[in-house]
N, C-alpha and C positions, 0 to 999 in steps of 0.2 A: 561309406568312407566318411560321410558326413556325420553320421552318428558316432563312429569311432573318434573322429576328431573331437566332437562334443564331449565324449566321454573323458578323453585325455585332458582337455581343457578344464573340465570341471574337477577332475581328480586332483589337478595341480594346486587348487585353492585350499588354503588351510582354513581353519574356523574363522581366524581373524580376517583373512583377506575375502572370505565369502561374503562379507558385507558388501563388498564392491561388485560382487558378480551379479547382484540383483537378479537373482535366479528366477523370480516371476516376472520381471518387467523390462530389463534393460533391452530394448529392441532398436536396432539390431545389434548383434554381438559378434558377427562373424570376423570383423577385422578391427576390434576393439582392444586397445591396450591401455586402458584407463583405470584398471583397479587398484592400482598402488595408493592414490590419493585418498580414495574412500576407505581403503584398508587401514591407513594411518588414522582416519577420523575415528573408524571403529575401535582400533587399538587404543587410541588416546582416551575414548570415552569409557573404555573398559577399565582404565585405570582410576576412575573417580566414581563416586556414587552419584548418579543422576539426580537433578532436583525434581524433575519430572519425567515420568515414562508413561508410554502408551500402553494401556492395559491389554491383556489377554481377556478373552470373554469365554468362560466355561461354566456349563450348568446355569446358565441365565444369570451370571454374576461376573462383574469385573474382577480380574485377578492380577495382582502386582506380581510380575515375574521375580523369581529369585535369581535370575541369571546376572552374571558379572560382565557380560558382553552386550554391547549396544551398538546400533547405527544411529548416527545424528541425523535427526530430521530438520532440514533447513528450509526455510522460506525462499523459493527460488527467485523472487524479485528482490529480496533484500539481504539474503544470506542470514537472516535472524535465525538463531537456534529455537526451534518450536517445542521439540521434545527428544527424548531418547526412546528409540524403538528396540525393545529387548529382543535377543535371540533366544527364544524359548528352550529351555532345558529338556533334555530327554524325558525327564519325569513329567514335566508339564505337558509335553506333546503326548505322551502316553496318557495322561489323564484326559486329555481332550477327546482321544479317539476311544477310550474305554468309556467315557461319559456318552459319547455317541452311540457306541454298541449297546448300552445298557437301555438308553432311551429308544432304541429302534424296536425293542421287544414290544412296547406298548403303542408307540406311535404308529406302527405298521397296521395295528388293528383298530385305529381311530377311523370311523367311517369317512369315506371320500367327501360328503358334504360337509362335515365338521372340518376337515383340513381346508376346504375351500373357503369356509367362512373365517378361518384365521387368516387366510391371505386377503380377504376382503377388508379385514380390520387392519392388516398391515398396509394395504394400498392407501388406506384413509390416513393412517398415521405417518406414513412417508409424505403424503402431500401437506400435512399440518406441519411438518418438519422440514418441509424442503428447502425453505430459505436457511436454516442452520446448516443443513447438509451442504448446500451449494456454497455457502461461506467457508466451510471447512475445506471444501475442494479447492477454492481459490486460494486460500492460505497455504495448503500443503503441497498443491499440484502446481498452481499458477495460472489456471484457467482463467479467462475473463468471466465476470459474474453471469453474464448472458449465457455463455457457453456452459457454465456450470450448472445453471438453472435447467437448461436444455438437457443436460446429460442425466439429471435426476429424473426428469420427466420421461426420458426414455426407459429408465429403470422401472418407474411406475408403470409404464405401458406392460411390461413383462409380469409385474405382479398382477395386473389386471387380467392378463391373459391365464395366469394360474388360478384365477377366480372361477374359471369356467373350463375346466379341464375334463369334466365328467365324460363327455363323449368321446374324449380323446383316450381315455383310459378303459373304454369298453372293448370287450374282446369279440368273438365270433362264436356262432352256434350252429349246429347242423343236426337235427334230429333224424333218428332212424337211419343212420349210416349203414345199419345191418339191422337185422330183426331184434327189437328190444334194447339196441345200442345207440346212444347219442355221444356226441363229441362236441365240447365246447372249450373255449380258451378265454383266459383273462390276464390282465397285465399285473404282475406282482412287484413290489419294491425289491431293490438289490440288497440294501443294507446300509452301511457307512459309506458314504461318498465323499470325496475331496475335491477342492478347487485350488488352483494357484492363479491368483489375478494380477492383472498388469497395472502399471503406474497411470496409465493415460486415461483411464475411466474409473476411479477409485470408488464411485458410488454405483455407477450403472452395471459394471461387469459383475460385482458380487450379487446384484439382483438379477442378472442373466442366470446365475448359477443356483444359489441356494433355495429361492422359492419354488422353482420347478422340481428340484430334487425332494424338497420336503413334502409338496403338495401330492407327490407320488407316492409318499409313504416312507421315504429314505430319511436318514439323518445326515448331516453334513458338517464337515471340518473345512474351514477356509483359511488359507494363508494369503493375505493380501500382500501387496507390494510393500516393502519396509520403507520405500520412499514416500508414501502417502497412505498409511493405513487407518486414519482416524475415521474416515466415512465408513469403511466397512465395520468397524466396532459400532458406530452409531446405528447402522442398519441391523446388525444383529441385536442390539438393545430394543429397537422398535418392534423387532420380530418377536422378542420375549414378551413385551408389553401387549403384543396382538394376540398372545395366547399359545405361542409355541412353548412345548413344555421343555424342562430344563434337559439340556443335552442334545436337542435336535439341531441347533445351529451353534456351533463353537468356533471361535477365532483364535489361531495362534500366529505368532510372528517369527521370522527367521529368514535364512537364505538357503544356501544349498543343503545344510543338514537337514532342515524341516522339509524340504521337498524330497530329498531321499528318503527320509522317514516315512512320509505318507505313501510314496511309490513302493516301499517295501513292507509296510505293515500289513499282515494277513487279515485283519478286519476290514480294511479299506478295499471296496469292490470296484469302485470306479473312480477315474480322475478326469477332471476338466481343466483345461488350461487355455490362456490366451497370452500370447508373447511372441518371442523371437523363433525363428526355425533351429537355432542352436538349441535353445532350452526345450523347445517343443518336441524336437525329435529324440532328445535325451530322455525327457519324461515318458514319451511313448515307448521307446525302446525298454526302459527299465521297468516301467509299470506293466508293460506287455509280458516281459519275461515272468513277472509275478502273476500272471493270468488275470490281470485287471482290464477292464474295457476303458478306452481312452478317447476323449475328443480333444483336439488341439487346434484352435485357430492361431495361424503363425503369421509371417511376415507377408508383404504385399508390395506390388508395383502397378498401381491402378492407371488406366490410360483413358483418355478421351479422344476420340476421332472426330475432327471438326471438317465437315464437307463445306465447299463453297456456298451452297444454297441455305445454309443455317441462317438464323436470325443473329446478325452480328452482335448487336448490343447485349442482348440476353445472354448469348454465348459467352462473350468475354466476361460478363459480371459473374456468370455462373463458375467459370474457371478460376477467377480470382478467389472468390468465397470458398470453393472446394479445396483449393491449394494450399491457401494460407490460414484458414479457419483452424481454430485450435493449435495455432502454431505448427500445423503440419503433424502434430503428434497423435494420429489416429491411423488405425490400419486400413480405413476407407478414403483416407486423404487422397486426393487427385494429385499425383506426382508427375505425370507425363501427358502433355497435349500433343497429338499428332495432327498437324494442320495440312490438309489435302489441296493441292492445286492453288488456285487463286486466294483460297483462306489464308495462305501464308503471308498475304499482305497485311493481315489484321495483328500479327504478333506484336509489333511496336506499340500497337494501342493497349496492350497489357500494362505497360509501364506507367502511364498516369494513373491508371486504376489502383495499381499497387502502391502508388506514392500517397494515395489518399487515406490509406489504412493507417490507424493509430496504434502504435506499439507502446505498451505500458503495462504496469502491474495490473493484475487482473481485476483488482478492486476499483480501479479508476473508471470513472463514468466515461463511456464512449470508446474505451479501449476495444480494438478489433483482435489484437494478438497479444497474449501474455508472454511470459518467458518460458524457456525450456526447462525441463524438470531438474536439470543439474548442470554444473559448470563442465562436467565431462561430456555431456551431451552436447553443449554449445561448441566445446573444442571439435568434437567430431564432425558435427554439421558444418562447421567453417573449413575443416580440413576437406571435406568432400566438395565443397564449393570450390576451394583452390585447386583441388586435383581435377576437377572438370575444366576449369579454365586452362590449366597446364596442358590437358589433353586435347584442347582445340575448341572448346565450347566458348560462345561469345556472351559475355556477362552484359546483359541489358540493364540489370539492377542488382546492385551488391548490398546485401543486408548484414555483412559483416561489420564488426568494429562499431556497432550501433551504440549511440549514447542516449539513454533514455533520462530526461529531467527528473530528478528526485529519487532516482533509482540507480546510481552509478555502480552497484555491485550485482545487479541482476543478470541473469543468464539469457540475455536477449539477442535474438538474431532477427533481423527484418525480412520482409518479403524479399525474395531473391529469384531472378529470372534468367536462366540460362537457355540461349539458342544455339541452333546447329549442333544438338545432342545427337551422337550415334550409339548404336547399341554396344559398342566395346568399351565405351567410357566407363570408369568406376563409379561416377555419379548416377549412371543408369543401372548399373549391375547390382549396386547395394541399395537397400531400403535406406533413404537418408533420414526420415522421421523428424523432419524441420520444415520450415516455411520456404520451401524451394520448389519451383516449378521448372521442369524441363520441357523444352519445346523442340519438336521434332518435325522435319520437314518431308513430305512424301508427294511424289507426283501425281499418283492415282490412288482410288480408294483400295484397289487390290494391294498396292505396295504398302498402304497404312494397315490394312488387316494382316499381312503377312509379318509386319514389324510387331504388331501387338501379339499376335499368337506365337511368336518366337520366344516371348519372355516366360520365365519358369513359373511365375507366380499366376494365381487365378482367382483373387478375391473379387475384382469388379472391373468393368469396362463399361464406356458410355459412348454414344454417338449423337452428335448434334446435326440435325437436318430437317428440312421441310418435307422430305420425300419418304412416304410410307414405304414405298418399294425398297429403299435403300435401307430404312430402319429394320424392316423385317429380315432383309438379307444379313444385316449385321447380327442381330439377335440371334439367327441361326448358325452363323458361320463364326462367330467369336468364341474362343476356348473359355473365357472367363466365365464363371458360374453364376454372377450376379450382374445383370445388365440393365444400363440406364439408357433411356431414349429421351433426349433433350433434358436430362437432369443428370448432374455429375457423380452424385453419390448414391448409388442404387441399393440403400439398405432398406428392407422391407419391414413392415410392422411384425411384431412377435407372433402373430398367428402364422406367418411363414417362417420356415427355417432359414437361418443365415448359411447360405450354401456356398462359402468359399471353397475354391477347388484348386487342382494341381498342387504346387509347393506351398500353397497358403493354408492348407489343411491336411492334418493326419489323424487317422483314427477311425472309430465307428460311430456314426451318427452325429449330424451336425447339432449346433446349438438351436434352441427355440423351436417353435411350430410343433409339427407331428414328430419330427425327428428328435427333437429335444425330450419329448415325453418317452419315446422308445428307447432313448439311450439310458434313462433313469429307471427303466422297467425291464422285467424278464417276462416273456410270454410263457405263461404255464398252460399246458393243454390236457384236458381231462376226458378220458372216454369211459363212459359208465354202461353197465349192463344191469338193467332192471327188468328182469323177465316176468312177464305177466303170468306165467306158469307158477311163480311162487308167491302170488298173491295171497296175504293171510286170510284164513277161513273167516267168512262172515262179510269179507268185502268183495268177493267175486261177484260179478254181475253189476256192480254198481256202474252206472252210465250206459249199460246196454239197453237196447230197445226192448 
């Protein structure tokens, strides 16, 4: 039913209104009715020739799109027009895929050590240009500079992982499975792979996708978010400088039409996606019908269970940072804290901690939170806060209607705390994707665990306690697939796979780690028969006693 609803919703979007669908990135979209404003902006921009456009990147060159349709890219702190993002034409999208298809024929035969050395040069170049990348993220997305730098570094770690995948690409061998018969397997690249990346990590997620696909011998076509695509183009240019041949990493821009194109194109063998459930399920269904493999990280509702024996000061500090950092715009943001027993007395102490956080433009020194990505996102977050209060939640701190000095037009929402939240409230049922922490009260650990496990999502969950026994019980019994013990955001380093579960993931094979390599490769098994009775004359007896 959800997939059908997604298909109906997407089908109603015209090419002009598709600009607001933000097919790759608007999270969540389930109850969003905000596409008209963005559609008007896209239509207005289509009526004039843009002074500056974000380029496509094809065959290791920046390409100025010939499209007459654009999405306006606005600075979320100021509403300044930064660029026009073109909706790539069908011919341009076809060129990108054909370029990748042609490049695959030679890239697949490039020795693995040479591919890894390209990744080694790429990680060095990303480090050298990290500050420029971070400032682009601040300008287009709104992250604080500290957060932007951190997100670039997380991307670097994935590229570093790609520098050492030799052992992960190894197959298996068994000799003499029968007389003169050996069987062995190896991992072969798939071909052209594609990625649809979200707005919330415009530099990091492209580095989650393209480097691992390429080091496995594939070529890659990326569609970044039209809300902040600059960093993705910068990463692609650095990859070309590092030595990726033309066509191995191409970038196109667009909305629904570009996503449909990639899902339907017969040359594309695999789709990677990060974003909302509505779009993730749509991509999975459409691409799967075309016999492509899909990995889709989707929405989340991450919980922390706070037991009375936890270290109070460290726990409360951790909750505030995990809930409000990145303005809550990350799939691993801590959205819900479940306070057990006497720990409920700590809830009010969250307020002064939230009060100390500085909300301002991302470039402002000392800023803890930047703006939300768009005015529509701000409206949606504030509406969910209001809905929660109307449905009975107690508002301990209200971040709506925030006025930020020097930035009167920014998409700012301040840290918000809602207490006495219950499972039936809309603010709990939906992914808010903003700086809002929901506080839930539970009498016992069993009640808390039951509450957490009843949620449909399964990205992450954490427990705060001094008890090893309680922690071990939680990690075994909680249904979420990534578990934190005395830390609120349990995202592992890229040597491990990002193992979101339940309704937070759909597809075959998780991102990163061993599963990420397996996703981008196909196991090929060879059984050979070299009978010694067929030894050429003159070689018989060699090696015999």
